[in-house]
Phi, psi and omega in degrees: 000127180272100184293330178294321177291320180299324181299330181290342179302329184290340179292303177293334175299312179294317182295313181296318178296319179295323183285328189238013184303329188264354191293336175275000184238021186298320180299304179294328178294314179300318179296316181294327181269354179072035181230173178277161179300315179302321180290320179301323179295340181284353170299329174291322181297310185295322178294315183295317180295319177299318177297317182297325179282316186288326186303300182296323181296311181291325178299321180287315182295323186261014178302137180094348179280159179297123185294321182294316180298318178295319180297317178298322179297314183290333176289325172300320176298319177300317179301311181297320181297317181292318179297315180295323178295321179295331183264348186297139186278340186207176182300315183299320180293316179297317180299316180297318179297318183286332173293311181297317180291323183296326180303318182270322182296342179304335182281350185305307184290312179297326178294313180297319179295320180297315179298316180297317180296322180291347179265358186233155172288167182300322180293332183264001183298316178303319179293321179295317178296318179298321179296312180299314183283357171300333176298326177293322177293326177296329176297322179280326183282321185243309188301304182296311179299317180295320177300320178294316179297315179294320179295324178291324183278322189238007182101150188299334180295336179299333179297321179288323176297319178297316178299322176296320179294319177299320180294324177295317177299316179300319179302314181293316182295316181291322178300323182274326191253331185286146180290141177267164174085002177281125180238155175289164177300165179298159182303323182299324182273335186270083179228160185293327180299316178295325182289344186251022180284163174060226180279003193299322180299314180290328175295318177297322178294322177297318176301312181301307186287322180297316178291326176300315180299311184292319185279358168300324178260319185300325181296342180236035190296329177299301177299327179297313179299317180297315181292326182286317189243342186085358181275156180211179175063226184298333180298330178297316178299321180295318181289330179300337179301331179301322178297318179295319179297316179298317180292324179295323177281332183292322183297308177296328175297320178295323178298325177285320179295335180297343179272351182264170176306133187300311184298317182294314184295316181288328178295318178297316181296322179289328175297319178296318178300315179301313183296317183292323177295319178298322180291331175302310180293322178303314182291333179273333183264340181240135179287109181263002174058230183292345180277352188302310184293307178298328180292315182291327176298315179296315182297316180294320180293315180294318181297313180290326178298316179295319181297313183284333176294331180290339186295305178299325179299309183289315184296319181293323177291321177299315181296320182294318182282323187282334180061237183293348178263026183299321180298319177297317179297317177297318180295319177297319178295319176298321177298321177295323175301311183294314178297323177297317177299316180295316178296320178297316179296320178295315179296315179299318178295320181293315180296320179298316182293325186269314189242349184103155187293339181298340185262000184289332176294321178297320177297318178297324179294322177296320177295319179297327178296320176298318180297321177300320178299321178293319180298319180295333182279354181298150173298140179295339175283157185289332182207000000 
């Protein structure tokens, strides 16, 4: 077991928990802040957009710097953002804090991925990436459900305090365990043109559209679970574990799929995403009775599994094509993740405001259909 690689798991764990700690608490949060549910969901949008803008710019500006030191710095930013969010008096203050924090926190995933890739041979890169991003699955498996349970018991602000505590733990573990001295490629090699070679542009587009489809519902998962099953409060946190289980299984599945033809593997994953989004709306618009709880657990597990399985497939191909510009490619892919989350939250909020929350899965399915089309258009060669 590579303990240095394992230490990097805590970076996406802290980032994911910080980003999604409140999504199971949107109803009580909206009530506490005196705003509507669609507006409360846009806290995910502002954070994601800030991450999407900040990531590539800072990755380019800070190319050549020690990766571990930068990673520790952005985790300190996560700690400060969570504490400030817990103390913020209103929606505008929380949004402002998350915008400022998101610009810097955007580097968390590409930095951790870069360090992990530099510790592995080319053949082992998909497995290394899957290991690092297992921390993101822990955010869904542990971080989000626990944040929801704490928020239900002690008020929604407790979710941000919990995310801050996770970030503090991550800071200590990475400081002690992650390898020092890992640097990004030289400025001459690290350019956007190199990062966009081969299939990379379409791969980035798949990340953007795929996350948009999924986060149309995930950004409002608390109200979705309630509308689907009639459950509320702590029960939402318990059901959220299904997302974590799916993501935990999805990453190793993605590492195996990375060895298969690129077009086929991503097309299958996008088909699963399309089906699960459609089933979200089916369960909210049709009374499924006693099947409601097992059905939503299955849908959430399959949906998150497909999303996370796409990550090692896409990241390993990006690294292979980008060569010395891998950090830039990772940062661009992370930006697509963030923009996708923001677009999904915006779409979900808009559909909820206009047609009701029952239709957000149908909207996500239409977006997934577009993503499937992009996947089918990929070159049959891997890069």
